[in-house]
C-alpha positions as CSV (number, residue, x, y, z in Angstrom):
1,M,-38.2,49.1,147.9
2,K,-35.5,48.4,150.5
3,F,-36.5,47.7,154.1
4,G,-34.6,50.7,155.4
5,I,-36.4,53.1,153.1
6,F,-39.7,51.4,154.0
7,L,-39.0,51.8,157.7
8,K,-38.0,55.4,157.2
9,L,-41.3,56.1,155.4
10,V,-43.3,54.5,158.2
11,V,-41.4,56.5,160.9
12,E,-41.8,59.8,159.0
13,S,-45.4,59.2,158.3
14,I,-46.2,58.5,162.0
15,R,-44.2,61.6,162.9
16,F,-46.2,63.8,160.5
17,A,-49.5,62.2,161.6
18,V,-48.7,63.0,165.3
19,Q,-47.8,66.5,164.2
20,V,-51.2,66.8,162.4
21,L,-53.0,65.6,165.6
22,T,-51.2,68.0,167.9
23,T,-51.4,71.0,165.6
24,N,-55.2,71.1,165.4
25,L,-56.4,68.5,167.9
26,L,-60.1,69.5,167.7
27,R,-60.3,69.3,163.9
28,T,-58.5,66.0,163.7
29,T,-60.6,64.5,166.6
30,L,-63.9,65.5,164.8
31,S,-62.6,64.0,161.6
32,L,-61.5,60.7,163.2
33,L,-64.9,60.5,165.0
34,G,-66.6,59.3,161.8
35,V,-64.1,56.4,161.5
36,T,-64.4,55.6,165.2
37,I,-68.2,55.5,165.1
38,G,-68.3,53.5,161.9
39,I,-65.8,50.8,163.1
40,F,-67.6,50.8,166.5
41,L,-71.0,50.1,164.9
42,I,-69.7,47.4,162.5
43,I,-67.7,45.6,165.1
44,T,-70.5,45.9,167.7
45,V,-73.0,44.3,165.3
46,F,-70.7,41.5,164.3
47,T,-69.6,40.9,168.0
48,F,-73.2,40.6,169.1
49,V,-74.2,38.5,166.1
50,D,-71.3,36.1,166.7
51,S,-72.1,36.0,170.4
52,L,-75.8,35.3,169.7
53,E,-75.0,32.6,167.3
54,R,-72.5,31.0,169.6
55,N,-74.9,31.2,172.6
56,I,-77.8,29.7,170.5
57,K,-75.7,26.9,169.3
58,E,-74.5,26.1,172.8
59,G,-78.2,26.2,173.9
60,L,-79.0,23.6,171.2
61,N,-76.2,21.3,172.2
62,F,-78.7,19.1,174.0
63,L,-80.0,18.2,170.5
64,G,-76.7,16.6,169.7
65,S,-74.5,16.8,166.5
66,D,-74.6,14.4,163.6
67,V,-77.9,13.2,164.9
68,V,-81.1,12.3,163.0
69,T,-84.4,12.2,165.0
70,V,-87.7,10.5,164.1
71,D,-90.6,13.0,164.8
72,K,-94.1,13.7,163.7
73,F,-93.4,17.2,162.6
74,P,-90.5,18.4,160.3
75,F,-88.0,20.9,161.6
76,G,-86.5,23.8,159.6
77,D,-89.2,25.5,157.6
78,G,-91.9,23.9,159.7
79,P,-94.9,21.8,158.6
80,D,-95.9,21.9,154.9
81,P,-98.8,24.5,154.7
82,D,-100.5,22.3,152.1
83,Y,-100.4,19.3,154.4
84,P,-103.4,19.0,156.7
85,W,-102.3,19.7,160.3
86,W,-104.4,17.0,161.8
87,K,-102.5,14.4,159.8
88,Y,-99.4,15.2,161.7
89,F,-101.1,14.6,165.0
90,R,-102.5,11.3,163.7
91,R,-99.1,10.0,162.9
92,P,-98.1,7.0,165.1
93,N,-95.9,7.4,168.1
94,N,-92.4,5.9,168.1
95,R,-92.3,2.4,169.5
96,Y,-89.6,0.5,171.5
97,S,-89.8,-2.3,168.9
98,E,-88.8,0.2,166.2
99,F,-85.8,1.2,168.3
100,E,-84.7,-2.4,168.7
101,Y,-85.0,-3.0,164.9
102,L,-83.1,0.2,164.0
103,E,-80.4,-0.7,166.5
104,A,-80.0,-4.1,165.1
105,N,-80.2,-3.3,161.4
106,L,-78.9,0.2,160.6
107,K,-75.5,-0.1,159.0
108,N,-74.8,3.7,158.8
109,A,-75.6,4.3,162.5
110,A,-72.9,4.8,165.2
111,A,-75.5,4.6,168.0
112,V,-79.3,4.5,168.4
113,T,-81.4,5.5,171.4
114,I,-85.0,6.0,172.4
115,V,-85.9,8.6,175.0
116,G,-89.1,9.0,177.0
117,R,-89.8,12.4,178.6
118,A,-92.2,13.5,181.3
119,N,-92.4,16.1,184.1
120,T,-93.2,15.4,187.7
121,T,-92.2,16.0,191.4
122,V,-89.3,14.2,193.0
123,K,-89.5,13.5,196.7
124,K,-86.9,12.7,199.4
125,G,-88.5,12.3,202.8
126,S,-90.4,15.6,203.5
127,S,-88.5,17.5,200.9
128,S,-89.6,17.7,197.2
129,Y,-88.4,19.2,193.9
130,N,-91.1,20.3,191.6
131,N,-91.1,20.5,187.8
132,T,-88.4,17.9,187.4
133,D,-87.8,16.5,183.9
134,I,-87.8,12.7,184.0
135,W,-85.9,11.1,181.1
136,G,-86.0,7.4,180.4
137,V,-83.0,6.4,178.3
138,T,-81.2,3.4,176.9
139,Y,-77.6,2.5,177.3
140,D,-76.4,4.1,174.0
141,Y,-77.9,7.5,175.0
142,K,-74.4,8.5,176.2
143,D,-73.1,7.9,172.7
144,V,-75.8,9.9,170.9
145,Y,-76.0,12.8,173.3
146,E,-73.6,14.3,175.8
147,I,-74.1,13.5,179.5
148,D,-71.6,14.8,182.0
149,V,-71.6,12.8,185.2
150,E,-69.6,14.7,187.8
151,N,-70.0,12.3,190.7
152,G,-70.8,8.6,190.5
153,R,-71.3,6.7,187.2
154,Y,-73.5,6.1,184.2
155,F,-75.9,3.1,183.9
156,T,-74.6,-0.4,183.2
157,Q,-76.1,-2.4,180.3
158,Q,-77.6,-4.8,182.9
159,E,-79.3,-1.9,184.7
160,I,-80.8,-0.6,181.5
161,E,-81.9,-4.0,180.2
162,G,-83.4,-5.0,183.6
163,G,-85.2,-1.7,184.1
164,R,-83.5,-1.3,187.5
165,T,-84.6,1.3,190.0
166,V,-81.5,3.5,189.7
167,A,-81.2,7.1,188.6
168,I,-78.8,9.9,187.7
169,I,-79.9,13.3,189.0
170,G,-79.1,16.9,187.9
171,H,-77.0,19.3,189.9
172,E,-80.0,21.5,191.1
173,V,-82.0,18.4,192.1
174,A,-79.1,17.1,194.1
175,K,-78.4,20.5,195.7
176,S,-82.1,20.9,196.7
177,L,-82.8,17.5,198.0
178,F,-79.3,16.8,199.4
179,P,-77.8,20.1,200.6
180,N,-75.0,18.3,202.3
181,G,-73.7,16.8,199.0
182,D,-74.3,13.2,200.0
183,A,-76.7,12.2,197.2
184,L,-74.8,9.1,196.0
185,G,-76.3,5.9,197.3
186,K,-79.4,7.6,198.6
187,D,-83.0,7.1,197.5
188,V,-85.6,9.4,196.0
189,K,-89.3,8.7,195.1
190,V,-90.8,9.4,191.7
191,R,-94.4,8.6,191.2
192,G,-94.3,6.1,194.1
193,F,-91.2,4.3,192.9
194,K,-88.1,4.4,195.0
195,L,-84.9,5.1,192.9
196,R,-81.3,4.6,194.1
197,I,-79.0,7.5,193.0
198,I,-75.9,6.3,191.2
199,G,-74.7,9.5,189.7
200,V,-74.9,13.3,189.9
201,M,-74.4,15.5,186.8
202,S,-72.2,18.5,186.6
203,K,-73.8,22.0,186.8
204,E,-74.8,23.2,183.3
205,G,-76.5,26.5,184.1
206,E,-79.2,28.4,182.4
207,S,-78.8,28.8,178.6
208,F,-79.4,32.1,176.7
209,I,-82.4,30.8,174.8
210,G,-83.9,29.0,177.8
211,T,-83.4,25.4,176.4
212,P,-83.8,22.5,178.8
213,S,-80.9,22.1,181.3
214,T,-79.7,18.9,182.8
215,D,-79.7,20.7,186.2
216,D,-83.4,20.0,186.7
217,R,-83.4,16.5,185.2
218,I,-83.4,12.9,186.3
219,F,-82.3,10.0,184.1
220,L,-83.4,6.5,184.6
221,P,-83.5,3.3,182.5
222,Y,-86.1,3.4,179.8
223,K,-87.9,0.2,180.9
224,M,-88.2,1.7,184.4
225,F,-89.7,4.8,182.8
226,T,-92.3,2.7,181.0
227,K,-93.5,1.4,184.3
228,M,-94.3,4.9,185.4
229,Y,-95.9,6.3,182.3
230,N,-98.3,5.5,179.5
231,I,-96.0,5.0,176.5
232,G,-96.6,4.6,172.8
233,R,-100.4,5.2,172.5
234,V,-101.9,8.0,170.5
235,F,-102.5,10.2,173.6
236,G,-99.7,8.8,175.7
237,I,-96.1,10.0,175.8
238,N,-94.4,9.9,172.4
239,P,-90.8,8.7,172.9
240,S,-88.1,10.2,170.8
241,L,-86.0,8.1,168.5
242,A,-82.5,9.4,167.8
243,V,-79.7,8.0,165.7
244,K,-76.1,9.1,165.7
245,G,-74.3,9.1,162.3
246,Y,-70.7,8.7,161.3
247,E,-68.5,11.8,160.7
248,D,-67.6,10.6,157.2
249,D,-71.2,10.5,156.2
250,I,-71.4,14.1,154.9
251,G,-74.8,15.6,155.6
252,L,-75.9,12.2,157.0
253,V,-77.4,11.5,153.6
254,E,-76.7,7.7,153.7
255,L,-78.0,7.4,157.2
256,Q,-81.2,9.3,156.4
257,N,-81.8,7.3,153.2
258,E,-81.3,4.1,155.2
259,M,-83.6,5.2,158.0
260,E,-86.3,6.3,155.5
261,G,-86.4,2.8,153.9
262,T,-86.1,0.9,157.2
263,L,-88.9,2.8,159.0
264,R,-91.2,2.5,156.0
265,K,-90.6,-1.2,156.0
266,I,-91.2,-1.5,159.8
267,R,-94.5,0.5,159.5
268,G,-95.7,-1.5,156.5
269,L,-96.0,1.5,154.2
270,R,-96.6,0.7,150.5
271,P,-94.4,2.4,147.8
272,K,-97.0,5.0,146.9
273,E,-98.0,5.8,150.5
274,E,-96.6,8.9,152.1
275,S,-94.3,8.6,155.1
276,D,-96.0,8.9,158.5
277,F,-92.9,10.3,160.1
278,A,-90.3,13.1,159.7
279,L,-86.6,12.7,159.8
280,N,-85.0,15.8,161.3
281,R,-81.5,17.1,162.0
282,P,-81.1,19.6,164.8
283,E,-78.7,21.6,162.6
284,A,-81.7,22.6,160.6
285,L,-82.8,24.9,163.5
286,V,-79.4,26.6,163.5
287,D,-79.4,26.9,159.7
288,A,-82.9,28.5,159.8
289,L,-81.5,31.1,162.1
290,G,-78.5,31.7,159.9
291,G,-80.5,33.9,157.6
292,I,-81.4,36.2,160.5
293,F,-77.7,36.6,161.4
294,D,-76.9,37.4,157.8
295,V,-79.5,40.2,157.7
296,L,-78.1,41.6,161.0
297,G,-74.6,41.6,159.6
298,I,-75.7,43.4,156.4
299,A,-77.5,46.0,158.6
300,G,-74.3,46.5,160.5
301,W,-72.4,47.2,157.3
302,V,-75.0,49.6,156.1
303,I,-75.3,51.6,159.3
304,G,-71.6,51.6,160.0
305,G,-70.8,52.3,156.3
306,F,-72.5,55.7,156.4
307,A,-70.4,56.7,159.5
308,I,-67.2,55.4,157.9
309,L,-68.0,57.3,154.7
310,V,-68.3,60.6,156.6
311,G,-65.1,59.7,158.5
312,G,-63.3,58.9,155.2
313,F,-64.2,62.4,153.8
314,G,-62.9,63.9,157.0
315,I,-59.6,62.1,156.7
316,M,-59.3,63.1,153.1
317,N,-59.9,66.8,154.1
318,I,-57.1,66.5,156.7
319,M,-54.8,65.1,154.1
320,F,-55.5,67.9,151.6
321,V,-54.8,70.4,154.3
322,S,-51.6,68.5,155.3
323,V,-50.4,68.5,151.7
324,Q,-51.1,72.3,151.4
325,E,-49.2,73.0,154.7
326,R,-46.2,70.9,153.7
327,T,-46.0,72.0,150.0
328,K,-42.6,73.7,150.5
329,L,-41.3,70.7,152.4
330,I,-42.4,68.4,149.5
331,G,-40.4,70.7,147.1
332,I,-37.3,70.5,149.3
333,Q,-37.6,66.7,149.5
334,K,-37.9,66.4,145.7
335,S,-35.0,68.8,145.1
336,L,-32.9,66.5,147.2
337,G,-33.8,63.5,145.1
338,A,-37.0,62.1,146.8
339,K,-38.9,59.9,144.3
340,N,-42.6,60.3,143.6
341,Y,-43.4,57.0,145.3
342,F,-41.6,58.2,148.5
343,I,-43.9,61.3,148.7
344,L,-46.9,59.2,147.8
345,F,-46.3,56.5,150.4
346,Q,-45.4,59.1,153.0
347,F,-48.8,60.7,152.9
348,L,-50.6,57.4,152.3
349,F,-49.1,55.9,155.4
350,E,-50.1,59.0,157.3
351,A,-53.8,58.6,156.2
352,I,-53.7,54.9,157.1
353,F,-52.2,55.6,160.5
354,L,-54.9,58.2,161.2
355,C,-57.7,55.7,160.2
356,L,-56.1,53.0,162.3
357,L,-56.1,55.4,165.2
358,G,-59.8,56.1,164.8
359,G,-60.6,52.4,164.1
360,G,-58.5,51.3,167.1
361,A,-60.6,53.6,169.4
362,G,-63.8,52.1,168.0
363,I,-62.5,48.5,168.6
364,L,-61.3,49.5,172.2
365,I,-64.8,50.8,173.0
366,V,-66.4,47.6,171.8
367,Y,-63.9,45.5,173.8
368,L,-64.7,47.5,177.0
369,G,-68.4,47.0,176.3
370,T,-68.0,43.2,176.4
371,F,-67.3,43.5,180.2
372,I,-70.9,44.8,180.7
373,P,-73.2,42.0,181.8
374,F,-76.1,41.2,179.4
375,G,-78.0,38.6,181.5
376,T,-77.5,35.1,180.2
377,L,-75.9,36.3,176.9
378,E,-72.1,35.9,177.0
379,V,-70.6,38.6,174.8
380,S,-67.0,38.3,173.7
381,M,-64.9,39.9,170.9
382,S,-63.2,37.4,168.6
383,A,-59.8,37.9,166.9
384,K,-61.7,37.7,163.6
385,N,-63.7,40.8,164.4
386,I,-60.6,42.7,165.7
387,L,-58.8,41.8,162.4
388,L,-61.9,42.9,160.5
389,G,-61.8,46.3,162.2
390,V,-58.1,46.7,161.4
391,V,-58.6,45.7,157.7
392,V,-61.6,48.1,157.3
393,S,-59.7,50.9,158.9
394,S,-56.7,50.3,156.6
395,V,-58.9,50.2,153.5
396,I,-60.6,53.5,154.5
397,G,-57.1,55.0,155.0
398,V,-56.0,54.0,151.5
399,A,-59.3,55.1,149.9
400,S,-59.3,58.5,151.7
401,G,-55.5,59.2,151.3
402,I,-54.8,58.1,147.8
403,I,-56.0,61.2,146.0
404,P,-54.2,63.7,148.3
405,S,-51.1,61.5,148.3
406,A,-51.1,61.3,144.5
407,K,-51.5,65.1,144.3
408,A,-48.5,65.6,146.6
409,A,-46.4,63.1,144.6
410,R,-47.2,65.0,141.3
411,L,-46.1,68.4,142.6
412,D,-43.3,70.1,140.6
413,P,-40.4,70.7,143.0
414,V,-39.8,74.3,141.7
415,D,-43.5,75.3,141.9
416,A,-43.8,73.6,145.3
417,M,-40.9,75.6,146.8
418,R,-42.3,78.9,145.3
419,A,-45.7,78.1,146.8
420,G,-44.1,77.9,150.2
């Protein structure tokens, strides 16, 4: 088919579609309503599912990517129901000596860190900031997890190794204790220890799922942290061991295998003894939620599908009426040499145009809905979902218009002109 003929088909189809709309506006609007509602429901579900997934993943960014952690409990499906729960609690806490051994011996690790966590009150003169998360970290923490220092700097290797009394504070801590913005070089007190502020982190804000924010956090050297808190004992603080893998280690399989063997060796476990630790990947939490998102997506297709089905029958009804009203015109076109495919495509494009009109209205409503605030949930429509709406509308247009179009194309020109 030449481009000129194709363009003529499109123009004529749009012209006839507009004529159908203006001739019986109420009938057409009610018929398009099914397509509009169906596309609206499908795109709404997928937009919210994508937004939920994106917000949850952003909320779990503090867990890092390509990271394996050493914990007592497994992530993902949770603890083994056949495994006695009290055995998990009896597992030994991670030790600083294990961190040193892993750092020195792991070949598949890009970086290794140990992190101690506690919660306390930070004081500055007569002012105080309650429920502050205190994190003791090592130098390579910045290579395992993201830490965004807005003002000042990160720790030096000497400050970490020497357990110096220095700290990096979160945005809200700095704002509360130093409202004039002059936190750098000033001192705060934590559990009786005076700490010099060398950095202030950028504002992170509240996440959708309420995960910990760096805004209420203070970082300090791990060895300084151990002077403040009881570390490593059964009922003391259990520090977290985290290892960053290389990108070319797909699934971090090599790293996990190496860590498994190394940790068993450190803890003196015999070949037949079960491991007294769990190796976890934060991605397992996101994967566990993936099934929920899939179910929501299927629900969107089912609910929207019924509305689209109704809309499709409505468009088909319009097309049958349109063929009946233009039977004489079809006969004239055929008598002047119009081919069957010309008539077929003319009505088919008209059906597609009508469906795109209804689908476009549904997409527009969803887009306008993204401007409505939903608390901490940031909702946005992706180009993928817009394309999905256009494709589904086009498919419905083809499905609902093919039978009326084929009927029009098969009309005998003489009988068509007599019918008119």
